[in-house]
C-alpha positions, 0 to 999 in steps of 0.5 A: 729848620731850613728856611728861605731867608730871601727871594732875589731878582735883578735890581738893574742891568749894569754895564760890564766889560765882558763879551755880553756888555751887560750883566744882571748879577745885581740881584736884590731882595724882593718883598712878599710872595713871589711866583717861581716858574720853569725859568726862575723868579718872575721879574728876574732876567739873565743877561748872559743866557749862554752861561746863566738861566735856562731850565737847568739853571732856573734858580741859584741858591746861596747859603746864609752861612756861606755869605757870613763866611765871606762877609768876615773874609771881605770885611763888609756886609753881603746882603741877599742877592750879592752873590747873584743868587735868587734864593738866600737860604739857611740851615741847609748845607747847599754844598753837600746837596746831591745832584738830583736832590729835591727840595720843597720850598714853602707849600708848593715850589719843588726844585731839583739840584742840577749843578754847582755854580762856576764862578766867572770873571763877571762875578769877579768884577762885581766883587771888586775888580782889582781890589779882589785879584784872584777872586774866581780861584779864591771862591772856588778853593773855599768850596762855598759855591751853591747850587743851580736848581731846576724847577720841578713844580712852580709855586709862590715863595717868600722869605721865611718859608720852610725848606724840606728835602724831599728826596736824596738820590742814593749814590748821586754825587754832591755838587762839589764832587762834580765841580771842576774849578779853575 
């Protein structure tokens, strides 16, 4: 069974040396049921709205299986939210998700896969700066990106909710098929 491991929202805005000057990548797991609307998890924010957020990037999902891979690679625990994701999921191959694929999470939320995450320098700085040189390229080459999601139907979700694939459009590319990494 595919399920939602955690719902995450911004813990705190942090200073960042990028062009925006602040980042909202510090996401942490929230307790209980959380409302998700057209622009994502309620109480979450995006500091760089040019590259994150909006209707087509309302949510970012990352797989527990991929997080465990990186935990082994980096030699540290990577809790839900560490990748800047809103949804930590398991039992669903998010990287093989088709553009246009729809998932129901819990009893009411319906989301649609729109595109892959493109790792950026903010993410590299978050991961470890000088300690993880080449992070963007390394993350891209591992092809464990996770998808952005559009909200088709708002709803409330919480850890433990089942994820059901409702629709996979025939002939659509996977998120990895359309990814153009560094």
